[in-house]
C-alpha positions in Angstrom: 20.9 -60.7 -30.0 17.6 -60.0 -28.3 16.0 -56.5 -27.8 17.2 -56.5 -24.2 20.8 -57.3 -25.2 20.8 -54.5 -27.8 19.3 -52.1 -25.3 22.2 -52.9 -22.9 25.0 -52.7 -25.4 27.2 -49.7 -24.7 27.8 -48.8 -28.3 24.1 -49.0 -29.1 23.4 -46.7 -26.1 25.9 -44.1 -27.4 24.3 -44.2 -30.8 20.8 -43.8 -29.5 21.9 -40.9 -27.2 23.3 -39.0 -30.2 20.1 -39.7 -32.2 18.0 -38.1 -29.4 19.7 -34.7 -29.9 17.3 -32.8 -32.2 20.0 -31.0 -34.3 17.4 -30.4 -37.0 17.1 -27.6 -39.5 16.2 -24.8 -39.5 17.9 -22.9 -36.7 20.0 -25.7 -35.4 21.4 -25.4 -31.9 24.6 -27.4 -32.0 25.4 -27.0 -28.2 24.0 -30.4 -27.2 26.0 -32.1 -30.0 29.2 -30.4 -28.9 28.7 -31.4 -25.3 28.0 -35.0 -26.3 31.1 -35.2 -28.4 33.2 -33.6 -25.7 32.1 -36.4 -23.4 32.9 -39.0 -26.0 36.4 -37.5 -26.4 36.9 -37.6 -22.6 35.8 -41.3 -22.5 38.4 -42.1 -25.2 41.0 -40.0 -23.4 41.6 -38.0 -26.6 42.1 -34.2 -26.9 39.2 -32.3 -28.4 39.0 -28.8 -29.9 36.0 -26.7 -30.9 36.7 -24.3 -33.8 34.4 -22.1 -35.8 33.2 -22.4 -39.3 31.6 -19.0 -39.7 29.5 -18.8 -36.5 29.0 -22.5 -36.2 31.1 -25.0 -34.2 33.3 -27.8 -35.6 34.3 -30.4 -33.1 37.7 -32.0 -33.8 39.0 -35.0 -31.8 42.6 -36.0 -32.3 44.1 -39.5 -32.1 47.9 -39.0 -32.3 49.8 -41.2 -34.7 53.2 -42.8 -34.2 54.5 -40.7 -37.1 52.6 -37.4 -36.8 54.8 -35.8 -39.5 52.9 -38.0 -42.1 49.8 -36.6 -43.8 46.8 -37.3 -41.5 43.5 -39.1 -41.9 40.1 -37.4 -41.4 37.0 -39.2 -40.3 34.3 -36.7 -41.2 30.7 -36.6 -40.3 28.0 -33.8 -40.0 26.0 -33.1 -36.8 22.9 -31.7 -38.5 19.9 -33.5 -39.8 17.0 -32.6 -42.2 13.5 -31.6 -41.0 10.8 -34.2 -40.3 7.1 -34.5 -40.9 6.1 -36.0 -37.6 2.7 -37.1 -38.8 4.4 -39.4 -41.3 6.5 -41.2 -38.7 5.3 -44.2 -36.8 7.9 -43.5 -34.1 8.9 -40.2 -32.6 11.8 -39.1 -34.8 14.0 -38.1 -31.9 13.3 -40.9 -29.4 15.7 -43.4 -31.0 13.0 -46.1 -30.5 14.3 -49.7 -30.7 11.7 -52.3 -31.8 11.6 -56.0 -31.3 13.3 -56.6 -34.6 16.3 -54.5 -33.7 15.4 -51.5 -35.8 16.5 -48.2 -34.3 14.3 -45.3 -35.6 15.4 -41.7 -35.7 16.3 -38.8 -37.9 20.0 -39.3 -38.6 20.0 -43.0 -38.2 21.4 -43.4 -41.7 22.3 -39.8 -42.5 24.7 -39.7 -40.7 24.9 -39.9 -36.9 25.4 -43.7 -37.2 28.6 -43.2 -39.0 29.8 -40.6 -36.5 29.4 -42.9 -33.5 30.6 -45.9 -35.4 33.9 -44.1 -35.9 34.0 -43.5 -32.1 33.2 -47.2 -31.4 35.9 -48.4 -33.8 38.5 -46.2 -32.2 37.4 -47.2 -28.7 37.9 -50.9 -29.6 41.2 -50.3 -31.4 42.6 -48.3 -28.5 41.5 -51.0 -26.0 43.5 -53.5 -28.0 46.6 -51.3 -27.7 46.6 -50.2 -31.3 48.1 -46.8 -32.3 47.9 -45.6 -35.9 50.9 -44.7 -37.9 49.2 -41.5 -39.1 47.4 -39.1 -36.9 43.6 -39.5 -37.2 41.2 -36.5 -36.8 37.5 -36.9 -36.2 35.7 -33.9 -37.6 32.1 -33.2 -36.7 30.9 -30.4 -38.9 27.7 -28.3 -39.0 25.3 -27.4 -41.8 26.1 -30.2 -44.3 22.3 -30.4 -45.0 22.2 -26.6 -45.7 24.3 -26.7 -48.8 27.3 -24.3 -48.8 26.3 -22.4 -45.6 29.2 -22.2 -43.1 30.4 -25.8 -42.5 33.0 -27.9 -44.2 33.2 -25.4 -47.1 34.5 -22.8 -44.6 36.7 -25.2 -42.6 38.8 -26.4 -45.6 39.7 -22.8 -46.4 40.9 -22.1 -42.9 44.5 -21.9 -41.6 43.4 -24.4 -38.9 42.6 -27.0 -41.5 45.8 -26.5 -43.4 47.7 -27.2 -40.2 46.1 -30.6 -39.9 48.1 -31.7 -43.0 45.3 -34.0 -44.2 46.1 -36.7 -46.7 42.8 -38.5 -47.0 39.3 -38.3 -45.7 36.5 -40.7 -44.9 32.9 -39.3 -45.3 29.4 -40.5 -45.6 27.9 -42.8 -48.3 24.4 -44.3 -48.3 22.7 -47.5 -47.7 22.6 -50.4 -50.2 19.5 -52.4 -50.7 21.4 -55.5 -51.6 24.3 -57.4 -50.1 26.9 -55.1 -51.6 28.4 -51.9 -50.1 28.7 -48.7 -52.1 32.0 -46.7 -52.1 31.6 -43.2 -53.5 34.7 -41.7 -55.2 33.1 -38.7 -56.9 30.0 -36.4 -57.0 28.1 -34.7 -59.8 28.5 -31.0 -60.3 25.5 -29.1 -58.9 23.8 -26.1 -60.7 20.6 -24.3 -59.6 19.7 -22.2 -62.7 17.0 -19.6 -62.8 15.9 -18.5 -66.3 14.3 -15.0 -66.4 12.3 -15.2 -69.6 11.1 -11.8 -71.0 8.5 -11.6 -73.8 5.8 -9.6 -75.4 3.0 -8.6 -73.0 -0.6 -7.8 -73.7 -4.2 -8.9 -73.7 -4.9 -12.6 -73.1 -7.3 -12.7 -76.1 -4.5 -12.0 -78.7 -1.9 -14.1 -80.5 1.1 -12.1 -79.6 4.6 -12.9 -81.0 7.6 -13.9 -78.9 5.7 -14.2 -75.6 7.5 -15.4 -72.5 5.3 -18.5 -72.6 6.4 -19.4 -76.2 10.0 -19.0 -75.2 9.6 -21.1 -72.1 7.8 -23.8 -74.0 10.8 -24.1 -76.4 13.4 -24.2 -73.7 11.4 -26.7 -71.6 11.0 -28.9 -74.6 14.8 -28.9 -75.2 15.5 -29.7 -71.6 13.0 -32.4 -71.5 14.4 -34.0 -74.6 17.8 -33.9 -73.0 16.3 -35.4 -69.8 14.6 -38.2 -71.8 17.9 -39.2 -73.4 19.5 -39.6 -70.0 16.5 -41.6 -68.8 16.8 -44.0 -71.8 20.6 -44.3 -71.3 20.1 -45.2 -67.6 17.4 -47.7 -68.5 19.4 -49.3 -71.3 22.7 -49.8 -69.3 22.5 -51.9 -66.2 26.1 -51.1 -65.3 25.4 -47.4 -64.5 23.6 -45.7 -61.7 21.8 -42.4 -61.4 25.1 -40.8 -60.4 26.5 -41.6 -63.8 23.9 -39.5 -65.8 23.1 -35.8 -65.9 19.7 -34.8 -64.4 17.7 -31.7 -65.2 14.5 -31.1 -63.3 12.1 -28.1 -63.3 11.7 -27.2 -59.6 10.0 -23.7 -59.6 7.9 -21.7 -62.0 6.7 -18.1 -61.4 5.1 -15.3 -63.3 1.9 -13.6 -64.3 -0.5 -11.4 -62.3 -3.9 -12.0 -63.8 -5.5 -14.7 -66.0 -6.3 -12.4 -68.9 -2.9 -10.7 -69.1 0.0 -12.2 -71.0 3.0 -11.6 -68.6 6.1 -9.8 -69.6 8.3 -12.1 -67.6 8.3 -15.8 -66.5 10.9 -17.3 -64.2 11.8 -21.0 -64.2 14.3 -22.7 -61.9 16.0 -26.0 -62.8 18.0 -28.3 -60.5 20.9 -29.6 -62.7 23.3 -32.4 -61.5 26.1 -32.9 -64.1 27.8 -36.3 -64.6 31.5 -36.3 -64.2 32.0 -37.3 -67.8 30.2 -34.1 -69.2 32.1 -31.0 -70.2 30.4 -28.3 -68.1 31.5 -25.5 -70.4 29.9 -27.1 -73.3 26.7 -27.8 -71.4 26.4 -24.2 -70.4 26.9 -23.2 -74.0 24.2 -25.6 -75.1 21.7 -24.1 -72.6 22.6 -20.6 -73.8 22.1 -21.7 -77.4 18.7 -23.0 -76.6 17.8 -19.6 -75.0 18.8 -17.8 -78.2 16.9 -20.3 -80.4 13.9 -19.6 -78.3 14.0 -16.0 -79.3 16.5 -14.4 -76.9 15.7 -12.0 -74.1 16.4 -14.6 -71.5 18.7 -14.0 -68.6 20.5 -16.9 -67.0 21.0 -16.5 -63.2 23.0 -19.2 -61.5 21.8 -19.3 -57.9 24.2 -22.1 -57.2 27.0 -23.0 -59.6 29.6 -25.3 -58.4 32.8 -26.0 -60.3 33.8 -29.4 -61.6 35.7 -31.3 -58.9 37.9 -34.1 -60.0 37.1 -37.6 -58.6 39.2 -39.3 -56.1 41.5 -41.7 -57.9 40.6 -45.4 -57.4 43.7 -46.9 -58.9 47.3 -47.9 -58.0 48.3 -44.2 -57.9 46.3 -43.7 -54.6 47.8 -45.7 -51.7 44.8 -44.8 -49.5 42.5 -46.3 -52.0 44.6 -49.5 -52.2 44.6 -49.8 -48.4 40.8 -49.2 -48.3 40.0 -51.7 -51.0 42.3 -54.3 -49.6 40.6 -54.0 -46.2 37.2 -54.5 -47.8 38.5 -57.5 -49.7 39.9 -59.0 -46.5 36.5 -58.5 -44.8 35.0 -60.6 -47.6 32.4 -58.1 -48.6 31.2 -57.1 -52.1 31.7 -53.5 -52.9 30.8 -51.2 -55.8 32.5 -48.0 -56.8 30.0 -45.3 -57.5 29.4 -41.6 -58.1 27.3 -40.1 -55.4 24.0 -38.9 -56.8 23.5 -36.1 -54.3 26.0 -33.9 -52.5 28.2 -34.4 -49.4 31.0 -32.6 -47.8 33.5 -34.8 -49.8 33.2 -32.3 -52.7 34.8 -29.5 -50.6 37.5 -31.8 -49.4 38.3 -33.0 -53.0 38.2 -29.4 -54.2 40.8 -28.6 -51.5 43.0 -31.4 -52.9 42.1 -34.0 -50.3 41.2 -37.4 -51.7 37.9 -38.6 -50.1 35.8 -41.7 -50.2 32.1 -41.8 -49.1 31.2 -45.0 -47.2 28.4 -45.9 -44.9 28.6 -49.6 -43.7 24.9 -50.3 -44.4 23.7 -53.1 -46.7 20.5 -55.0 -47.1 18.7 -51.9 -45.9 16.1 -49.6 -47.5 17.6 -46.2 -48.5 15.8 -43.9 -46.0 18.0 -40.8 -45.8 15.7 -37.7 -45.7 12.7 -40.1 -45.7 10.1 -40.8 -43.1 10.7 -43.6 -40.5 14.5 -43.5 -41.1 16.0 -46.5 -39.3 19.1 -48.7 -39.0 19.2 -52.2 -37.6 21.2 -52.7 -34.4 23.1 -55.7 -35.9 24.0 -53.6 -39.0 25.2 -50.8 -36.8 27.5 -53.1 -34.7 28.8 -54.8 -37.8 29.7 -51.4 -39.2 31.9 -50.7 -36.1 33.8 -53.9 -36.9 34.2 -52.8 -40.5 35.5 -49.4 -39.6 38.0 -51.0 -37.2 39.5 -52.7 -40.2 39.2 -49.8 -42.6 40.5 -47.1 -40.3 43.5 -49.2 -39.2 44.4 -50.0 -42.8 44.2 -46.5 -44.2 45.9 -44.9 -41.1 48.8 -47.3 -41.8 48.9 -46.7 -45.5 
């Protein structure tokens, strides 16, 4: 297709309209997103509700199934996007510019406004063909996914409203693949943000004091870096695993001291830890505490964010939704890979609530640009994704 044809395509127009809404952190105003989604529901002749997760809106569009007593299907997406550094962009990040090669630029092009409007496009086409799913399908558009555990899906899944939806399975976001394959994410690593408050002997900077905070920090940092190095080597040695299959530990903040000639009584270090699903989290915490004792003690562990282990979605014959999803991919003739998501999505809250979820974004042969400058998605990739979702949604909704 030419640039003019892409510009006149109704589905591309809808996608670009959504991209132009600056639902960007911090202090997101979700009102334009809600109004946009209400218009989409009206065009599809589907009922829509707006419920609250904390003080933030969740938009829920309902496509009634032939057998509504069966567990329902959720098509989840988030309305918010991460901040931009405008001076790093070659296109205005909220203009949804379309270039001559068919690249559509905008914050959210991959993460994940494309997926949201692809769901809508797929349902539009399925409804036009006369198709009605066996199971009821809910489209949920949630706030604050990019803000961690702030009121969003984490609140919604605990609500009586969500329980009444009788959800059996959820679609959610994945990420782009740089080769011809498509990634399907069935699990996520456990996230810890750990602050170590390291107390030690204080005094004059000219002395060789014993058990200073610096000495203790050096020991602990050495142990963590040794652990990190083993994971780096394991990743480099084994071509069958990805970053989501290893445990990462990274020093992200370091604070302490008031003057260059005073040995401080306290240093604080923050580590971002993402734990592989094969690791025993109880044993890992014990290991870290042992390192702190070996360093000389006097170290307080403060978990600023400590998520529990969440069991992966089963990708075997025991999960009929997975069987339907995988069969649809096979019938589409595409190559897929089952992976553990390296970051964090709302799927973890769904899985924790007992809802099996798969993360999937129909994007291949595309640079991974989520949270990056000049985020874009090609128009032909976008439209092909709608066709893929038509097949996937119909298959899973009839599972």
